[in-house]
Every structure is written in C-alpha cells, then in structure tokens.
N, C-alpha and C positions, 0 to 999 in steps of 0.2 A: 505493502498500498504507501504511494509516493506519500501521502498527509506524514509517513514516520522519519520521511526524512527532510521536516520543516524541522529544522534544528541549526545549531552553532549561528555563524553570521551570515543574515541576509542583507543584501544592499540594493537598495533602488537608483536605479543608472535614468537621469532623467535630463537632456539637452539644454533645459531651463538651468540646472544644475550640476554644470560640469567644469566651469572657467573657460568656457568654450572649447573642449577638448571634445574630439569622437567618443562617444557612447560605447561602442566596440572596445576602443582603444580602454577605455575607464574599466568597462567590464572585464577584459583578457586580463589586465593588472590584477584586479579582485580577485579574480579566478586563482591568478598564481599565488594569491596570497593565503588563500583557503578560504573564502566566500562558501558558503553552502547553497544558498540559493540568490539570484539575481531577478529583479523585476524591473521589468522598461514600462518606465511612465514618461509618456507624450503626448504631451495638450496640445501641441500648437502643430506638429507636420501633418502633411498630407498622409492618409491611409496608406496609398501604393505604397509610399515611403517606410511608411512605421510598418509596414509587411515585410520587406526587406530586411531591415534591420533585426526584425525580432525573429526570421530565420536565421539570419547572423547568427543572434544570440542564443536562439536553440541549440544552435550546432557546437557552438563555445562551450555551453552546459554541460551536454552530452559529452564531449571529449572531457569535459572536470569532474562530471559524474556527481553536477549538482543540480539542482531545478532551478527553471525558467519558468518566470509567471507574468505574464502581460496585466498592467492593473487598467481597467472598465471597459475594454471593448473585445466583447465575445466572441464577436466578427475574427479581429486579427490572432486571438489567443485560438481561436478552431483555424486558423489557417495555416500561422505558421507551424501549428503542433507543439504548443506550449504544452507546458507539464500542469498549469494551470493556469486560475487567472484570478486577478483581487479584486473584489466591490466594495464600495464605499457602503455607506448606510443609503443615501440617495439615489444609489446605482441600481442595473437587475436585482431583483430578490434573488436570491441562493437555485430556492427553485426551478424561476426562469430562464436563470444561465443555465443551469444544468441542460436544460432542454435544447439550446447552441451547440452545447461543451461534447465530445464524446466521455463514454463513462468511464472513461481511466483519467481524465484531465481533474482536478482538483479545484477547490472553489475556496479562496479566504474571504474573509469581510473583517472589515473598520469597525470598531467599537470603542466607546470613551466611558466604561464601566460594566459592574456585572450585570444590571439588567440588560442591556444590552447584547453584552457575549452569552447570555444566556438565552438570548431572541434567537441571534446568530448560532446558536448549538441548535437550538429548537429548528430553525429553517433547516440543519444538515450541514454548515460549513465544515470544512474538511480542519480548518486551523483557525483559530479568533485572533487577530490585531488588534491590542491596546494601547490604547496613547490619546493625548500624547502625554508619555511620562514623565519630562521635564519640557519647559516653552522652547521652540522652536518655530523659526519662520519658512521651513520649507514643507512642510503639511499644508499647506492652503490655506484654510480658515486662520486668521492672527487672530490673538486674542481667546485663543483655544484655550480653557486653564489648564495647567497638567495635573496630573494623579497622582504622580508620587510612587517610589516601588512599590508601597504597599499593598498599590490596585493590584499588580500582579500576582502577588499572593491572593488576594480575596477570589479573584478570578481564576487562580490554576485550583483553587478549594472550587469552585462552583462548576467548571465544566470538564470533561476528558480530552477534550479535542485539545492540541498543540497549542498552546500559547506562545503569539509572538511580538514581545515589547517594541515598542515605536514612538519617536518624538524628542529630539533633543538629546539623542543618547552620544556619547564622544568617549575617549580611552579616561576623561576622569572621574565617570561616573558609571562605566557600562559594569565592571565589577558590581557595585551594588544591585545592578537591573537582574544579575548572574543569580548573587545571592539569593533576590527574590523568588527564584523557582521559574524564571523563564524558559520555553524549551528552547524558545530562537529569538535575536536580536536582532533588531532593524536598524538601520542607519543611513543617513544620505549624505551630509556634508562633510561629516567624521572622515568617509572616505572617498567621496566626489569632492570634494574643495581642497583635499592635500595634493602637495607638491608630486608626491611617492605613491599614488593610491596602493597599489602593491604591497608596500612596506607598511601603511597605514593599516590597511585592512589584519596581515600578520599579525602586525602589534594587539589589535583588538581579540585576534581568534587566540591569543595568548594571552589573555587578561580573562576573555571567559572558560579559557581551561584551567587556569590556574583559579580563580574564582568558585569553580565548580571544587 
C-alpha cells in the first residue's frame, strides 16, 4: 500500500518558490538528499506544460523509490501516472477525486486540526496533512493560525491514517515535530529556497532520524 510510503521528508516543489530555479532541478537535488515524497504544486503554468513536468518528476521519483504527488489537479495526477493527489479542504472531495484516479493512486488532504482530520479520514483520505504547525508564507492563506506541534500529537491519537505535518517547518524546529509523532514532515522553503537544496534535505532527514 503506497500510503505506507508516506514517511520521512516530504518536499513541495512550486515554481513560485524556487528562487527562479527549475523545479525539476530542485526535485532531483532533494531526492538525492533523501526526500521520500515530492509534491508538484503549480498554480500558474498551462496544464500542458505542467503535465510534461509531472511526467518527468514521476520518473525521477521512481528512480529514487520516492512517492510523487500532484497538488489539486486530478487530471494531471491521472495522466502523469502520479502515485497520488493532494487536495485542500475546498478542492475536490476525496470520494469525487477517486472517481477520476486509478485504484492504486492515493489521496491526501489538508486539515487545520482534529475535527477536519477526522472528517478527511472519514472520507477515506490515505493520509492527513495537518498545518500550519508554525507560521508560514508559502501555504497560501496568510494569517493562518499556527497550530503548534502538540496538534500533531492530538491528530495522531485521533486518526489511523499517516499524519503529515506542514507549515513553517525548518532545521530549527523539525526535531520537535518529529518527536510529536508526525509520520512524515513536509517542507517548502527550507529546501526550495536553500542555496544547496540537496544538502538542506540531507540535513533535515538526518535531524528527523536522530529525533526519532
């Protein structure tokens, strides 16, 4: 079951958050550094272009035995043969997304606490993402309240699906998140804004492993 691979470090690559560098180049570096999951989030490019990038990223992830997830676009996830799709609270409901995807593809969903996580698990989400754990500027809605790592503990107790912590996580606080019991920890700028994304990834992976 692919949801069992939702562990370790999860990196979102977004062309709006790479300091102008190519998302494929960033993804390749972070995979070499030990990332377990890559998500493509692209809200700006045309779908034809996104599909080509998604297919390249899927092949890269396969080569590194990592999961490849597409944000929001079920059609891109299906056509690129991604390992899964990530949806937000206002995107397609999990059940509707599954009608578009193949049975092997997983669906993860964003949540801001225990109640939403229980609802997502009830819809059959393969993993629940919880955040923002700390304040962040790369998650879209600015001014979103930070939940703190204790919320990860609470969600872990409430649901059986893997829990992915997200939002404002970096080298200074990732150990705290790992100790709170997150199955998988998601970062954006801590890797994608780094001068050396591969090395930053390796450092984060090492911190997670020693914290556990």
